[in-house]
BAFI-3210 file (N, C-alpha, C; in Angstrom, 3 decimals, decimal comma, padded with zeros to 6 digits):
// residues 217
n [1|2|3|4|5|6|7|8|9|10|11|12|13|14|15|16|17|18|19|20|21|22|23|24|25|26|27|28|29|30|31|32|33|34|35|36|37|38|39|40|41|42|43|44|45|46|47|48|49|50|51|52|53|54|55|56|57|58|59|60|61|62|63|64|65|66|67|68|69|70|71|72|73|74|75|76|77|78|79|80|81|82|83|84|85|86|87|88|89|90|91|92|93|94|95|96|97|98|99|100|101|102|103|104|105|106|107|108|109|110|111|112|113|114|115|116|117|118|119|120|121|122|123|124|125|126|127|128|129|130|131|132|133|134|135|136|137|138|139|140|141|142|143|144|145|146|147|148|149|150|151|152|153|154|155|156|157|158|159|160|161|162|163|164|165|166|167|168|169|170|171|172|173|174|175|176|177|178|179|180|181|182|183|184|185|186|187|188|189|190|191|192|193|194|195|196|197|198|199|200|201|202|203|204|205|206|207|208|209|210|211|212|213|214|215|216|217]
n.u [-003,865|-003,604|-002,664|-000,181|001,153|001,335|002,989|005,309|005,838|006,326|008,553|010,281|010,535|011,762|014,154|015,283|015,614|017,439|019,581|020,180|021,002|023,275|024,942|025,310|027,328|029,452|029,409|030,091|032,498|034,364|037,419|038,433|039,275|042,732|044,427|046,789|049,953|051,734|054,730|056,020|059,124|061,048|061,863|065,187|067,780|069,215|072,524|075,335|077,158|080,407|083,398|086,107|089,519|091,633|093,985|097,137|096,972|097,769|096,614|094,925|096,461|095,946|097,436|099,071|098,009|099,809|101,998|101,543|103,559|106,348|106,419|108,170|111,521|111,452|112,578|112,595|113,274|113,992|113,390|116,223|118,338|118,619|119,745|121,872|122,747|122,729|121,271|120,329|122,881|123,307|124,467|125,294|126,091|128,609|132,170|133,977|136,475|138,549|140,559|142,790|143,604|146,014|145,954|144,560|144,078|143,320|141,324|138,890|139,233|137,013|136,618|135,008|133,847|132,228|131,084|132,392|131,129|128,957|127,190|126,310|124,476|125,544|123,843|123,594|125,235|126,015|127,388|125,507|126,428|127,174|127,828|128,238|125,752|124,057|123,668|125,076|125,058|126,635|126,751|126,027|128,800|129,198|127,349|126,104|124,604|126,072|126,896|125,404|127,050|128,282|129,184|131,481|133,494|136,844|136,463|136,538|135,203|135,246|134,851|135,115|135,422|135,124|135,614|135,494|134,464|134,487|135,894|137,712|137,339|135,163|134,537|133,494|134,803|135,072|135,257|134,366|132,657|129,446|128,065|125,828|123,806|121,797|118,639|116,211|118,919|118,481|120,422|122,914|126,499|129,119|132,222|135,503|137,502|139,434|140,405|138,658|137,990|134,813|132,658|130,065|130,261|131,115|130,543|131,777|130,531|130,315|133,207|135,248|137,937|140,453|141,524|139,513|137,849|138,453|137,627|137,708|137,745]
n.v [084,877|086,301|084,358|083,874|086,275|086,161|084,050|085,037|087,118|085,775|084,424|086,521|087,558|085,421|085,402|087,808|087,362|085,320|086,622|088,504|086,880|085,760|087,946|088,873|089,127|086,448|085,167|082,891|081,713|083,699|084,984|085,809|089,103|089,762|090,717|093,233|092,194|093,266|093,313|094,156|095,305|094,024|096,064|097,129|096,480|099,174|100,124|099,750|102,552|103,169|103,023|103,206|103,629|106,403|105,971|104,742|105,768|105,523|103,474|105,105|105,762|105,740|107,842|107,098|108,461|111,249|111,600|114,005|116,886|117,532|120,142|123,199|123,442|121,342|118,085|114,613|111,373|107,888|106,361|105,876|103,540|104,514|103,511|103,558|106,149|109,431|108,756|108,222|107,199|103,807|101,314|099,164|100,338|101,227|100,954|099,847|100,531|099,775|100,928|100,677|103,253|104,995|107,448|109,715|107,853|105,670|104,487|103,553|104,097|104,610|104,261|105,224|104,846|105,377|102,574|101,253|102,923|104,028|106,846|108,613|110,108|110,836|110,880|113,659|113,578|110,823|107,494|104,448|102,469|099,310|096,578|093,116|090,444|091,206|093,851|096,241|099,552|102,430|105,680|109,115|111,190|113,848|116,916|118,441|117,854|118,075|118,090|116,827|114,605|114,123|111,201|109,781|108,045|108,282|109,674|109,942|109,375|109,802|108,382|108,399|105,981|105,658|103,013|102,214|103,912|103,896|103,267|100,600|096,995|095,924|095,696|094,199|091,902|092,269|091,331|092,335|095,047|096,404|098,227|100,717|102,848|105,389|104,856|102,374|100,576|098,580|096,940|096,418|096,440|094,242|094,732|093,629|094,179|093,283|092,108|093,877|095,884|096,699|099,069|101,070|102,649|105,456|107,539|109,591|112,164|111,869|112,823|114,651|114,716|112,839|113,775|115,245|113,426|112,438|111,164|113,012|115,402]
n.w [-012,610|-010,302|-008,653|-009,715|-009,183|-006,407|-006,165|-007,323|-005,636|-003,279|-004,067|-004,471|-001,951|-000,698|-002,072|-001,350|001,320|001,223|000,095|002,034|004,033|002,934|002,695|005,252|008,306|009,329|012,300|013,556|012,801|013,247|014,329|017,643|018,445|018,631|021,516|021,959|023,041|025,724|027,224|030,302|031,217|033,896|036,656|036,939|039,477|041,263|040,559|042,783|043,967|042,739|044,643|044,320|045,270|044,461|041,815|042,795|045,330|048,735|051,482|054,158|057,275|060,769|063,024|066,140|069,352|070,621|073,447|076,051|075,936|078,088|080,554|079,890|080,988|082,738|083,567|082,886|084,013|084,092|087,235|089,218|091,056|094,228|096,421|099,192|098,847|100,005|102,244|105,729|107,853|108,748|111,061|109,542|107,211|107,503|107,989|110,742|113,241|116,075|118,714|121,389|123,592|125,572|126,756|129,159|131,177|129,836|127,194|124,671|121,256|118,778|115,334|112,258|108,918|105,727|103,835|100,726|097,897|099,175|100,328|103,094|105,835|109,025|112,015|114,324|117,500|119,696|119,185|119,686|122,245|123,515|125,763|125,852|126,309|128,261|127,900|128,768|128,647|127,261|128,634|127,636|127,184|126,554|126,751|124,756|121,478|119,175|115,636|112,594|110,314|107,070|105,425|103,176|100,819|101,870|104,184|107,687|110,949|114,568|117,830|121,369|123,970|127,357|129,175|131,816|134,564|137,245|140,557|142,000|141,864|140,576|137,924|134,796|132,478|128,983|125,528|123,172|121,538|121,034|118,456|117,493|115,349|116,147|117,897|118,072|116,480|113,711|112,714|114,308|114,870|115,747|117,221|117,667|120,606|122,242|125,563|127,900|130,729|132,007|133,354|134,121|131,628|129,426|126,505|123,856|121,579|117,941|116,136|113,821|114,151|115,798|118,251|119,351|120,381|122,867|125,969|128,406|131,126]
ca.u [-002,900|-003,363|-001,859|001,179|001,749|001,660|004,170|006,452|006,129|006,960|009,896|011,107|010,850|012,743|015,448|015,836|016,078|018,668|020,669|020,544|021,758|024,595|025,784|025,513|028,623|029,441|030,026|030,450|033,904|035,243|038,394|038,384|040,394|043,926|044,859|048,251|050,662|052,795|055,502|056,767|060,436|061,200|062,797|066,521|068,285|070,180|073,914|076,005|078,150|081,793|084,188|087,514|090,488|092,382|095,161|098,394|096,783|098,047|095,561|095,149|096,780|095,674|098,625|098,758|098,021|101,103|101,997|101,685|104,940|106,660|106,542|109,517|112,333|111,389|113,246|112,124|114,165|113,579|113,956|117,374|118,488|119,261|120,192|123,229|123,133|121,902|120,449|120,880|123,757|123,061|125,743|125,704|126,618|129,914|133,278|134,418|137,746|138,665|141,960|142,971|144,479|146,490|145,734|143,443|143,840|142,973|139,974|138,802|138,927|136,236|136,622|133,969|133,754|131,223|131,542|132,601|129,926|127,870|127,240|125,215|124,595|125,620|123,080|124,324|125,193|127,006|126,945|124,932|127,489|126,763|128,746|127,697|124,339|123,274|123,374|125,618|125,101|127,428|126,025|126,621|129,836|129,027|125,987|125,544|124,438|127,001|126,319|125,414|128,236|128,111|130,317|131,654|134,898|137,788|136,184|136,435|134,790|135,779|134,174|135,927|134,668|135,755|134,875|135,344|134,500|134,410|137,090|137,477|137,556|133,869|134,350|133,320|135,676|134,449|136,214|133,708|131,746|128,337|127,893|124,641|123,588|120,384|117,997|117,185|119,513|118,099|121,584|124,128|127,727|130,000|133,622|136,410|138,328|140,355|139,882|138,468|137,124|133,677|131,787|129,488|131,019|130,604|131,009|131,696|129,880|131,174|134,045|136,053|139,341|140,619|141,835|138,274|137,062|139,053|136,625|138,260|137,291]
ca.v [085,980|086,589|083,267|084,048|087,397|085,693|083,181|085,902|087,881|084,846|084,122|087,711|087,639|084,371|085,793|088,895|086,754|084,564|087,590|089,104|085,873|085,572|089,134|089,182|088,641|085,082|085,289|081,599|081,362|084,879|084,864|086,914|090,030|089,494|091,911|093,408|091,724|094,199|092,780|095,216|094,836|094,142|097,168|096,635|096,984|100,268|099,695|100,422|103,517|102,699|103,834|102,819|104,656|106,927|105,162|105,109|106,321|104,550|103,493|106,077|105,186|106,641|107,961|106,952|109,750|111,616|111,927|115,447|117,315|117,981|121,595|123,704|123,539|120,125|116,926|113,365|110,244|106,693|106,382|105,002|102,932|105,478|102,804|103,870|107,525|110,452|108,204|108,291|106,048|102,743|100,675|098,258|101,137|101,738|100,094|100,311|100,093|100,065|100,963|101,037|104,405|105,091|108,798|109,919|106,653|104,572|104,491|102,956|105,046|103,969|104,979|104,752|105,503|104,743|101,489|101,636|103,179|104,569|108,186|108,682|111,154|110,349|111,795|114,338|112,856|109,772|106,151|103,610|101,530|098,330|095,461|091,851|090,132|091,893|095,188|097,362|100,621|103,605|106,945|110,217|111,932|115,268|117,408|118,857|116,794|118,242|118,266|115,644|114,548|113,311|110,302|109,245|107,833|108,030|110,519|109,116|110,028|109,126|108,517|107,798|105,275|105,361|101,786|102,079|105,216|103,660|102,747|099,272|095,846|095,339|095,716|092,936|091,862|091,975|091,325|092,947|096,158|096,439|099,617|101,015|104,250|105,646|103,917|101,275|100,287|097,201|096,153|096,796|095,752|093,841|095,011|093,097|095,200|092,659|092,044|095,244|095,998|097,588|099,413|102,394|103,298|106,677|107,673|110,941|112,323|111,668|113,968|114,418|114,633|111,937|114,506|115,768|112,294|111,931|111,351|113,569|116,738]
ca.w [-012,584|-008,875|-008,110|-010,254|-008,458|-005,070|-006,288|-007,589|-004,392|-002,339|-004,567|-004,266|-000,489|-000,401|-002,649|-000,502|002,577|000,955|-000,137|003,328|004,798|002,331|002,881|006,701|008,902|009,881|013,634|014,153|012,549|013,371|015,443|018,621|018,198|019,466|022,278|021,853|024,248|026,141|028,358|031,015|031,706|035,360|036,978|037,324|040,752|041,047|040,770|043,905|043,467|042,834|045,584|044,165|045,670|043,306|041,466|043,445|046,673|049,804|052,506|055,233|058,583|061,888|063,872|067,567|070,053|071,186|074,866|076,230|076,121|079,443|080,617|079,667|082,191|083,538|082,981|083,456|083,788|084,811|088,580|089,407|092,364|095,103|097,617|099,613|098,545|100,625|103,310|107,073|108,058|109,705|111,401|108,461|106,098|107,904|108,415|112,053|113,820|117,511|119,142|122,800|123,801|126,962|127,257|130,089|131,948|128,934|126,597|123,333|120,178|117,705|114,049|111,328|107,608|104,860|102,973|099,331|097,102|100,000|100,902|104,064|106,844|110,397|112,869|115,391|118,768|119,928|118,804|120,738|122,625|124,524|125,983|126,326|126,105|129,291|127,410|129,538|127,647|127,618|128,741|126,879|127,902|126,255|126,952|123,470|120,477|118,058|114,307|111,728|109,450|105,861|105,211|101,832|100,499|102,971|105,349|108,888|112,197|115,747|119,122|122,431|125,010|128,638|129,500|133,276|135,218|138,689|141,217|142,531|140,991|140,235|136,470|134,077|131,307|127,682|124,403|122,004|121,761|120,071|118,022|116,696|114,984|116,432|118,819|117,983|115,170|113,396|112,274|115,042|114,471|116,847|116,895|118,704|121,264|123,197|126,927|128,380|131,898|131,738|134,478|133,908|130,545|128,789|125,121|123,303|120,276|116,779|115,786|112,616|114,568|116,948|119,483|119,938|120,869|124,110|127,030|129,648|131,406]
c.u [-002,524|-002,490|-000,428|001,862|002,189|002,915|005,392|006,849|006,847|008,373|010,824|011,522|011,915|014,111|016,102|016,404|017,372|019,838|021,157|021,379|023,162|025,496|026,055|026,808|028,469|030,190|030,523|031,917|034,854|036,172|038,303|039,573|041,549|044,370|046,363|048,939|051,792|053,495|056,315|058,082|060,538|062,200|064,126|066,947|069,279|071,585|074,530|077,052|079,554|082,580|085,658|088,424|091,217|093,620|096,392|098,235|097,017|096,927|095,931|095,420|096,525|096,878|098,231|098,816|099,374|100,957|102,160|103,130|105,146|106,800|107,990|110,253|112,303|112,093|112,711|113,105|113,634|114,210|115,107|117,391|119,288|119,805|121,637|123,651|122,169|121,040|121,092|121,711|123,162|124,392|126,239|126,158|128,075|130,909|133,847|135,808|137,751|140,129|142,022|143,988|144,843|146,240|144,529|143,091|143,409|141,523|140,033|138,466|138,259|136,316|135,555|134,048|132,770|131,854|131,644|131,269|128,778|128,185|126,056|125,506|124,542|124,859|123,966|124,189|126,241|126,494|126,317|125,945|126,978|127,790|127,965|126,210|123,455|122,977|123,817|125,858|125,876|126,547|126,744|127,638|129,644|127,563|125,336|125,484|125,446|126,255|126,346|126,572|127,936|129,378|130,316|133,142|135,730|137,500|135,872|136,005|135,233|134,884|135,020|135,054|135,563|134,989|134,636|135,515|134,441|135,765|136,762|137,659|136,245|133,604|134,234|134,159|134,877|135,517|135,636|132,863|130,686|128,054|126,644|124,577|122,108|119,828|116,584|117,754|119,178|119,275|122,853|125,308|128,555|131,454|134,513|137,317|139,394|139,734|139,862|137,562|136,029|132,876|131,355|130,254|130,341|131,202|130,834|130,815|130,860|131,932|134,858|137,547|139,467|140,834|140,591|137,422|137,673|138,079|137,244|137,676|136,194]
c.v [086,286|085,569|083,428|085,171|086,972|084,845|084,010|086,679|087,011|084,555|085,295|087,841|086,622|084,760|086,864|088,329|086,012|085,497|088,190|088,155|085,730|086,745|089,455|088,613|087,289|085,115|083,990|081,294|082,541|084,724|086,061|087,825|089,783|090,771|092,054|093,027|092,690|093,632|093,915|094,652|095,047|095,246|096,612|097,257|098,109|099,795|100,472|101,375|102,999|103,625|103,483|103,968|105,154|106,094|105,682|105,631|105,236|104,614|104,427|105,364|106,225|106,676|107,799|108,292|110,021|111,931|113,423|115,815|117,790|119,484|122,011|123,803|122,311|119,011|115,693|112,276|109,065|106,709|105,403|104,412|103,884|104,816|103,170|105,291|108,488|109,957|108,469|107,034|105,068|102,077|099,776|098,998|101,529|100,619|100,686|099,788|100,448|099,964|101,395|102,172|104,490|106,459|108,820|108,654|105,471|104,646|103,801|104,050|104,272|104,847|104,380|105,542|104,719|103,633|101,979|101,799|103,784|105,993|108,292|109,758|110,545|111,329|112,451|113,540|111,774|108,427|105,447|102,504|100,608|097,212|094,251|091,694|090,813|093,334|096,294|098,499|101,821|104,852|108,021|110,947|113,435|115,671|117,822|117,705|116,896|118,428|116,956|115,743|113,653|112,502|109,772|109,063|107,547|108,863|109,655|109,966|109,163|109,382|107,804|107,174|105,102|104,170|101,618|103,446|105,091|103,186|101,381|098,211|095,173|095,301|094,307|093,005|091,484|092,045|091,962|094,136|096,134|097,897|099,738|102,497|104,537|104,568|103,623|101,186|098,836|096,310|096,588|095,921|095,433|093,991|094,443|094,194|094,591|092,691|093,441|095,235|097,036|097,795|100,867|103,174|104,587|106,771|109,109|110,957|111,925|112,969|113,620|114,346|113,724|112,673|115,080|114,664|111,663|112,207|111,787|114,954|116,762]
c.w [-011,162|-008,282|-008,532|-009,513|-007,076|-005,130|-006,506|-006,327|-003,407|-002,765|-004,323|-002,808|-000,142|-000,903|-001,798|000,791|002,367|000,783|001,178|004,149|004,282|002,616|004,340|007,220|009,490|011,200|014,192|013,972|012,770|014,563|016,349|018,384|019,166|020,142|022,161|023,160|024,548|027,358|028,989|031,530|033,203|035,671|037,453|038,648|040,488|041,372|041,924|043,370|043,673|043,740|045,488|044,560|044,449|043,072|042,181|044,850|047,700|050,823|053,646|056,542|059,665|062,802|065,321|068,263|070,671|072,670|075,008|076,501|077,545|079,443|080,433|080,988|083,057|082,804|083,644|083,099|084,563|086,191|088,697|090,800|093,233|096,361|097,938|099,319|099,220|101,764|104,663|107,294|109,061|109,991|110,278|107,203|106,326|108,188|109,701|112,394|115,298|117,926|120,607|122,915|125,297|127,579|128,190|130,851|131,104|128,448|125,246|122,334|119,051|116,462|113,136|110,031|106,749|104,036|101,533|098,597|097,876|100,423|101,843|105,097|108,234|111,286|113,933|116,686|118,831|119,420|119,999|121,021|123,725|124,599|126,468|126,074|127,137|128,928|128,332|128,552|128,161|127,635|127,929|127,749|127,724|126,404|125,622|122,480|119,347|116,737|113,522|110,741|108,255|105,616|103,784|101,588|101,736|104,215|106,563|110,080|113,374|116,956|120,175|123,509|126,243|129,197|130,997|133,921|136,740|139,224|141,801|141,468|140,583|138,725|135,910|132,803|130,046|126,597|123,130|122,452|120,662|119,747|117,159|116,381|115,191|117,344|118,350|116,577|114,841|113,017|113,006|114,636|115,718|116,418|118,011|119,277|122,182|124,595|127,546|129,613|131,644|133,023|134,311|132,832|130,069|127,388|124,652|122,052|119,173|116,494|114,551|112,923|115,790|118,270|120,157|120,551|122,125|125,259|128,369|129,856|132,449]
res [m|r|t|r|r|l|a|l|t|a|a|a|v|a|a|i|a|a|t|a|t|a|c|g|p|d|n|s|d|a|a|a|p|t|a|p|v|t|k|a|a|a|p|s|e|p|a|a|p|a|t|a|a|p|a|g|a|a|p|t|k|t|a|p|p|k|s|p|a|a|p|a|g|s|a|s|a|a|p|g|d|k|s|g|y|g|q|v|c|g|a|n|d|l|d|f|g|a|k|a|e|t|q|a|g|g|y|l|l|i|s|a|k|a|k|s|g|i|t|c|t|l|p|a|g|h|p|v|i|a|f|g|s|g|g|i|e|a|a|a|f|e|h|g|a|g|e|q|i|t|l|s|g|a|k|t|v|y|a|g|i|m|t|k|t|t|k|g|n|q|a|v|q|y|t|d|v|i|i|g|i|g|t|p|d|p|n|p|v|t|v|p|v|g|t|t|p|v|d|k|p|v|v|t|n|w|h|t|l|p|k|d|a|v|p|v|g]
***
């Protein structure tokens, strides 16, 4: 009987063990739990703000800077050519003439007027008068300088030359007179006078009347 109980007990233990084995979890074939896959979307680049011009709007233009306005009462103009106007007369600005006069023992009457288109001022005093390459120069006949004269158009001035103020026959003959305005004149003019005896000549100031240019007294 005892032997039979042991056999039954052993059989019961074996059955329990078998049952436990059959009901236990089978770890060998169990699949590993699958982790949920979460894909993060890459952050998108921020879009550049649109700066389109309003429909129909024209592009803006920058106006050039304006020149400052001239003060009231002033006027500006492009500088013109003032040549020959308002200047001091030079010999090359004038047309000359020479005439032999018999009054007062004989003298030369020199006339001068401005060339066409020129207005100039003749300095007070007498013209510079010389004869020949040796430069026999006429001395002033008058003590005062007189007044300056403006020449333009047909206005004419006169100066008288006493070519010989000495007695005797020591005079030198010349056929031209050299006339300058001021000392020195860079552009003196030679005027024909015919054969004229010259010795210690004198000359008057410029005058507006021929009768005032007679070298006597």
